[in-house]
SEMARTOR-841944 format. One line per 8 residues: for each residue x, y, z of N, C-alpha, C. Coordinates in pm, whole numbers, plus 50000, padded with zeros to 5 digits. Example, Ala and Ser with C-alpha at 12.3 -4.5 7.8 and 13.67 -1.06 7.14 Angstrom:
residues 2
51319 49431 50780 51230 49550 50780 51320 49670 50780 ~ 51285 49775 50708 51367 49894 50714 51290 50003 50787
//
This chain:
residues 224
50405 68256 63316 50271 68212 63280 50179 68330 63251 ~ 50196 68440 63324 50112 68557 63299 50133 68610 63158 ~ 50259 68607 63112 50288 68653 62976 50225 68561 62872 ~ 50228 68432 62900 50167 68335 62808 50017 68360 62799 ~ 49952 68377 62914 49808 68403 62914 49777 68533 62840 ~ 49862 68633 62859 49838 68762 62794 49853 68751 62642 ~ 49942 68663 62598 49968 68649 62454 49868 68559 62383 ~ 49791 68483 62459 49703 68383 62397 49607 68440 62293
49537 68550 62322 49443 68602 62221 49512 68640 62091 ~ 49629 68703 62102 49702 68745 61982 49744 68625 61900 ~ 49798 68523 61966 49849 68409 61892 49739 68315 61846 ~ 49625 68321 61910 49510 68249 61856 49471 68310 61722 ~ 49471 68443 61717 49441 68511 61592 49546 68485 61486 ~ 49674 68488 61525 49782 68463 61429 49780 68319 61379 ~ 49744 68226 61466 49736 68086 61423 49627 68070 61317 ~ 49512 68133 61340 49404 68127 61241 49449 68189 61110
49518 68303 61118 49567 68369 60997 49665 68279 60921 ~ 49757 68219 60992 49855 68131 60927 49788 68012 60859 ~ 49688 67954 60924 49616 67843 60864 49537 67888 60742 ~ 49482 68009 60749 49410 68064 60633 49504 68081 60514 ~ 49624 68134 60541 49722 68151 60433 49762 68016 60376 ~ 49784 67920 60465 49831 67788 60425 49729 67711 60342 ~ 49605 67711 60389 49503 67623 60329 49411 67693 60229 ~ 49402 67825 60235 49307 67895 60148 49377 67991 60054
49444 68090 60108 49500 68196 60025 49607 68145 59929 ~ 49699 68061 59980 49805 68010 59893 49747 67923 59781 ~ 49639 67852 59810 49573 67770 59707 49511 67859 59600 ~ 49453 67971 59641 49397 68065 59544 49505 68122 59453 ~ 49621 68150 59511 49733 68201 59431 49778 68096 59330 ~ 49785 67971 59373 49823 67862 59284 49725 67852 59166 ~ 49597 67857 59197 49496 67847 59091 49500 67968 58998 ~ 49523 68086 59054 49533 68207 58973 49652 68199 58877
49767 68153 58929 49886 68140 58845 49863 68041 58731 ~ 49795 67930 58761 49763 67833 58657 49676 67896 58548 ~ 49577 67974 58589 49488 68038 58491 49563 68137 58403 ~ 49672 68194 58457 49752 68289 58382 49854 68220 58291 ~ 49848 68088 58284 49935 68015 58194 50066 67968 58253 ~ 50081 67981 58383 50203 67935 58449 50202 67782 58458 ~ 50321 67723 58459 50332 67578 58475 50291 67538 58615 ~ 50269 67408 58635 50233 67359 58768 50343 67391 58869
50469 67365 58832 50580 67392 58924 50593 67540 58954 ~ 50577 67623 58852 50584 67767 58872 50471 67815 58963 ~ 50351 67766 58941 50236 67805 59023 50255 67761 59167 ~ 50309 67641 59186 50339 67592 59319 50440 67682 59390 ~ 50538 67727 59313 50643 67810 59371 50589 67945 59415 ~ 50500 68005 59334 50435 68129 59376 50358 68107 59506 ~ 50288 67995 59515 50211 67964 59634 50300 67954 59758 ~ 50415 67890 59743 50508 67876 59855 50558 68012 59902
50585 68101 59808 50639 68231 59845 50534 68319 59912 ~ 50408 68301 59875 50301 68371 59945 50298 68328 60092 ~ 50320 68201 60117 50328 68151 60255 50448 68213 60326 ~ 50561 68221 60256 50679 68287 60312 50645 68428 60358 ~ 50581 68505 60267 50556 68646 60293 50449 68668 60399 ~ 50332 68608 60379 50214 68643 60456 50194 68560 60581 ~ 50261 68447 60591 50253 68366 60713 50381 68383 60794 ~ 50489 68319 60750 50615 68324 60825 50670 68464 60843
50676 68540 60736 50737 68673 60742 50655 68772 60822 ~ 50526 68780 60793 50440 68875 60864 50433 68844 61012 ~ 50420 68718 61047 50414 68681 61189 50544 68717 61260 ~ 50657 68688 61197 50786 68722 61258 50800 68872 61279 ~ 50759 68949 61180 50772 69093 61187 50689 69153 61300 ~ 50580 69085 61336 50494 69135 61443 50544 69100 61583 ~ 50631 68999 61593 50672 68949 61725 50726 69057 61819 ~ 50817 69145 61772 50870 69245 61867 50763 69339 61922
50649 69345 61856 50545 69440 61895 50429 69376 61971 ~ 50410 69245 61954 50292 69183 62015 50324 69068 62112 ~ 50445 69015 62109 50478 68898 62190 50559 68937 62313 ~ 50534 68866 62423 50606 68892 62548 50686 68772 62594 ~ 50676 68660 62522 50748 68537 62558 50760 68451 62431 ~ 50849 68351 62431 50873 68274 62309 50795 68143 62298 ~ 50722 68106 62404 50659 67974 62407 50550 67962 62301 ~ 50457 68056 62301 50345 68047 62206 50390 68062 62061
50482 68154 62029 50529 68158 61890 50591 68025 61846 ~ 50672 67966 61934 50736 67840 61899 50634 67727 61885 ~ 50538 67722 61976 50435 67618 61967 50354 67631 61839 ~ 50325 67754 61801 50251 67775 61676 50333 67725 61557 ~ 50462 67756 61557 50549 67712 61448 50560 67560 61443 ~ 50576 67498 61559 50590 67352 61562 50458 67285 61525 ~ 50346 67347 61561 50217 67295 61518 50203 67298 61367 ~ 50249 67407 61305 50246 67418 61159 50343 67320 61095
50455 67293 61163 50549 67194 61112 50483 67056 61105 ~ 50408 67022 61210 50336 66894 61210 50230 66894 61100 ~ 50159 67007 61086 50052 67016 60986 50106 67002 60844 ~ 50231 67040 60823 50290 67026 60689 50365 66894 60672 ~ 50416 66838 60781 50490 66712 60771 50398 66592 60749 ~ 50287 66588 60820 50196 66473 60812 50149 66446 60669 ~ 50108 66546 60591 50069 66518 60452 50182 66457 60369 ~ 50306 66499 60393 50419 66436 60326 50428 66288 60366
50418 66264 60496 50435 66129 60548 50326 66037 60497 ~ 50204 66087 60485 50090 66006 60442 50071 66007 60291 ~ 50162 66074 60222 50150 66086 60076 50017 66151 60036 ~ 49976 66251 60116 49854 66327 60089 49887 66476 60086 ~ 49989 66508 60009 50044 66643 60009 49942 66748 59963 ~ 49959 66867 60017 49880 66981 59970 49943 67026 59839 ~ 49886 66980 59729 49948 66987 59597 49979 67128 59552 ~ 49912 67226 59610 49932 67364 59563 50062 67427 59614
50128 67362 59711 50258 67416 59752 50359 67310 59797 ~ 50318 67189 59822 50412 67088 59873 50474 67008 59758 ~ 50605 67007 59758 50682 66938 59655 50710 66794 59699 ~ 50676 66695 59617 50702 66555 59656 50851 66522 59665 ~ 50936 66609 59612 51079 66580 59610 51153 66631 59733 ~ 51087 66710 59818 51154 66760 59938 51050 66800 60044 ~ 51099 66825 60165 51012 66873 60273 51063 67009 60322 ~ 51104 67093 60229 51156 67225 60264 51053 67310 60337
50926 67289 60307 50821 67365 60375 50819 67332 60525 ~ 50849 67208 60559 50857 67169 60700 50980 67233 60765 ~ 51092 67232 60693 51215 67293 60744 51195 67441 60774 ~ 51116 67508 60690 51090 67651 60710 51027 67676 60848 ~ 50923 67600 60880 50854 67622 61007 50941 67581 61126 ~ 51018 67474 61111 51107 67433 61220 51216 67535 61246 ~ 51278 67585 61139 51380 67689 61154 51321 67811 61223 ~ 51205 67851 61178 51135 67967 61235 51116 67948 61386
51058 67837 61424 51028 67814 61565 51151 67803 61653 ~ 51252 67729 61608 51372 67710 61689 51448 67840 61708 ~ 51461 67917 61601 51536 68043 61611 51464 68142 61702 ~ 51335 68158 61682 51259 68252 61765 51263 68210 61912 ~ 51252 68081 61937 51249 68033 62075 51383 68056 62146 ~ 51492 68010 62088 51620 68014 62158 51681 68154 62165 ~ 51662 68235 62063 51724 68368 62066 51655 68462 62164 ~ 51531 68434 62199 51462 68521 62295 51534 68521 62429
51599 68410 62464 51669 68403 62591 51799 68482 62589 ~ 51838 68528 62473 51956 68614 62458 51913 68759 62442 ~ 51813 68780 62357 51765 68915 62327 51613 68916 62337 ~ 51561 68974 62442 51417 68967 62466 51338 69070 62387 ~ 51404 69143 62300 51331 69227 62206 51282 69146 62086 ~ 51332 69025 62071 51302 68933 61960 51381 68963 61833 ~ 51442 69081 61820 51502 69118 61692 51617 69028 61651 ~ 51694 68978 61746 51807 68891 61713 51760 68767 61637
51645 68716 61672 51591 68600 61601 51507 68637 61481 ~ 51439 68751 61491 51348 68792 61383 51423 68825 61255 ~ 51538 68891 61265 51611 68932 61145 51651 68812 61059 ~ 51714 68707 61114 51743 68589 61030 51618 68524 60971 ~ 51509 68525 61047 51384 68468 60997 51331 68553 60880 ~ 51344 68684 60890 51299 68771 60780 51388 68754 60657 ~ 51517 68730 60676 51602 68698 60562 51548 68575 60490 ~ 51508 68474 60569 51456 68350 60512 51320 68372 60447
51233 68446 60513 51097 68462 60464 51087 68561 60349 ~ 51141 68681 60368 51127 68785 60266 51243 68786 60166 ~ 51365 68767 60215 51480 68767 60125 51475 68651 60027 ~ 51463 68532 60082 51452 68413 59996 51322 68416 59916 ~ 51219 68477 59974 51092 68486 59904 51101 68572 59779 ~ 51164 68689 59790 51170 68780 59675 51259 68725 59565 ~ 51366 68657 59603 51451 68599 59498 51376 68492 59421 ~ 51291 68414 59491 51212 68313 59422 51108 68374 59329
51045 68482 59372 50945 68549 59288 51009 68603 59160 ~ 51123 68670 59175 51191 68728 59059 51231 68619 58960 ~ 51292 68512 59009 51336 68405 58920 51218 68334 58855 ~ 51113 68316 58931 50997 68247 58878 50927 68329 58769 ~ 50920 68459 58789 50859 68545 58688 50937 68541 58557 ~ 51067 68536 58567 51149 68539 58446 51160 68402 58379 ~ 51180 68297 58459 51212 68166 58401 51097 68066 58407 ~ 50989 68101 58478 50871 68014 58487 50904 67877 58546
51005 67874 58633 51041 67750 58699 51129 67782 58819 ~ 51152 67682 58902 51239 67699 59018 51383 67687 58971 ~ 51461 67793 58989 51599 67791 58944 51679 67897 59019 ~ 51810 67890 59011 51898 67990 59069 51940 68087 58958 ~ 51939 68216 58987 51979 68315 58887 52020 68443 58959 ~ 52110 68516 58897 52166 68635 58961 52063 68747 58977 ~ 51962 68751 58891 51859 68854 58907 51790 68840 59042 ~ 51760 68717 59079 51697 68692 59208 51790 68725 59323
51916 68691 59306 52014 68722 59411 52024 68872 59435 ~ 52020 68949 59326 52026 69096 59338 51906 69148 59416 ~ 51787 69094 59387 51669 69136 59460 51677 69102 59607 ~ 51724 68982 59637 51740 68940 59776 51843 69027 59846 ~ 51951 69059 59777 52057 69140 59837 52005 69276 59882 ~ 51931 69342 59795 51876 69474 59828 51782 69465 59947 ~ 51691 69368 59943 51593 69356 60050 51657 69317 60182 ~ 51756 69228 60178 51821 69184 60302 51907 69295 60363
51963 69381 60280 52037 69495 60333 51942 69588 60408 ~ 51824 69610 60351 51725 69695 60417 51679 69632 60548 ~ 51649 69504 60545 51607 69433 60666 51720 69432 60769 ~ 51841 69401 60725 51955 69387 60815 51993 69515 60886 ~ 51959 69629 60825 51994 69758 60886 51932 69772 61025 ~ 51826 69698 61052 51766 69701 61186 51863 69650 61291 ~ 51961 69568 61250 52064 69520 61342 52199 69580 61309 ~ 52199 69699 61252 52321 69773 61230 52411 69715 61122
52540 69747 61132 52639 69701 61034 52643 69549 61029 ~ 52633 69486 61145 52635 69339 61149 52516 69281 61074 ~ 52401 69344 61085 52283 69297 61016 52296 69311 60865 ~ 52354 69422 60821 52376 69441 60677 52473 69337 60624 ~ 52581 69314 60699 52679 69214 60657 52615 69075 60652 ~ 52535 69043 60752 52467 68913 60753 52373 68900 60633 ~ 52305 69009 60599 52215 69008 60485 52288 68985 60354 ~ 52405 69045 60340 52486 69027 60219 52533 68882 60209
52586 68830 60318 52640 68694 60317 52530 68593 60285 ~ 52416 68603 60352 52312 68503 60332 52251 68511 60192 ~ 52259 68629 60128 52210 68641 59990 52292 68554 59895 ~ 52420 68541 59923 52505 68457 59839 52499 68311 59884 ~ 52478 68288 60013 52460 68152 60062 52337 68088 59998 ~ 52233 68169 59976 52110 68117 59916 52133 68058 59777 ~ 52237 68102 59709 52265 68054 59574 52323 67913 59570 ~ 52367 67861 59682 52428 67728 59684 52325 67625 59643
52361 67542 59548 52269 67441 59495 52258 67320 59588 ~ 52143 67254 59579 52119 67123 59643 52127 67125 59795 ~ 52103 67240 59855 52088 67248 60001 51962 67330 60029 ~ 51904 67310 60145 51781 67380 60179 51815 67517 60238 ~ 51783 67622 60164 51814 67757 60212 51724 67798 60328 ~ 51620 67721 60359 51543 67746 60480 51621 67709 60605 ~ 51731 67639 60586 51822 67608 60695 51948 67694 60687 ~ 52009 67699 60569 52138 67769 60557 52126 67919 60575
52024 67981 60517 52011 68127 60526 51995 68174 60670 ~ 51898 68122 60747 51887 68169 60885 52003 68125 60973 ~ 52059 68006 60948 52169 67958 61033 52293 68043 61015 ~ 52329 68073 60891 52449 68153 60865 52430 68295 60916 ~ 52316 68355 60887 52295 68494 60930 52288 68504 61082 ~ 52225 68406 61146 52219 68409 61293 52358 68393 61353 ~ 52442 68309 61294 52579 68293 61345 52654 68424 61340 ~ 52639 68497 61231 52705 68628 61218 52652 68725 61323
52522 68730 61339 52463 68824 61434 52499 68788 61578 ~ 52505 68661 61610 52544 68619 61745 52688 68660 61774 ~ 52776 68638 61676 52915 68678 61695 52928 68827 61720 ~ 52854 68906 61643 52859 69051 61661 52794 69091 61794 ~ 52686 69025 61829 52613 69059 61952 52702 69044 62075 ~ 52783 68937 62076 52867 68911 62192 53003 68982 62187 ~ 53062 68993 62068 53199 69041 62059 53212 69182 61999 ~ 53115 69225 61921 53117 69359 61862 52979 69423 61873
52931 69442 61996 52792 69488 62014 52761 69621 61948 ~ 52862 69706 61933 52835 69835 61868 52793 69817 61723 ~ 52832 69705 61662 52796 69680 61523 52651 69634 61508 ~ 52584 69607 61619 52445 69562 61611 52345 69673 61643 ~ 52393 69796 61655 52304 69908 61680 52225 69943 61555 ~ 52094 69952 61568 52008 69976 61452 52047 70104 61381 ~ 52043 70101 61248 52072 70220 61167 51949 70304 61143 ~ 51834 70262 61194 51711 70343 61186 51621 70311 61304
//
């Protein structure tokens, strides 16, 4: 409980920041993209990736430095999951980033919260959970940006995969050889059509890291 009380001011600030990104900043990006001649779907996709980068990704990256327990991070994520699910359920979607054809934005926050919560009980530095979340937030985010810039729509393409591969290798190096391998694998997993990569990318990469953590711990030593 002492750790939870100590973390409250930080996570109150992070919750406000995440809501600002969700309701204000991402909407501004959507409107800016529209003014630049982007299609509605393309503008929506840029907005979603801004949320990936500045909400999910930034918050995850800060966890090893500011968090002392997993309860508040998970509660914040689950609160955001509710905040994104209810508009879908009520057919009152936040049009600047929510797609009527899927609830992938809800899956993102649920994956984030579950991974951060459960992995802390294995690795209290948070890195075991943070790395798969960063693959999802930044790796999947950069591939979407690259593809969207080139094709002006949501699509799979090797240019985006190449960008994700480079970024995930850099991120994965924090967990050593196992992290790099996980980054490579999840970059290709992201290319699978008709599945939500907000589930597959973190799940596959976490499985690899867990296997290495328990059976080949020397492979999880940070390379920097």
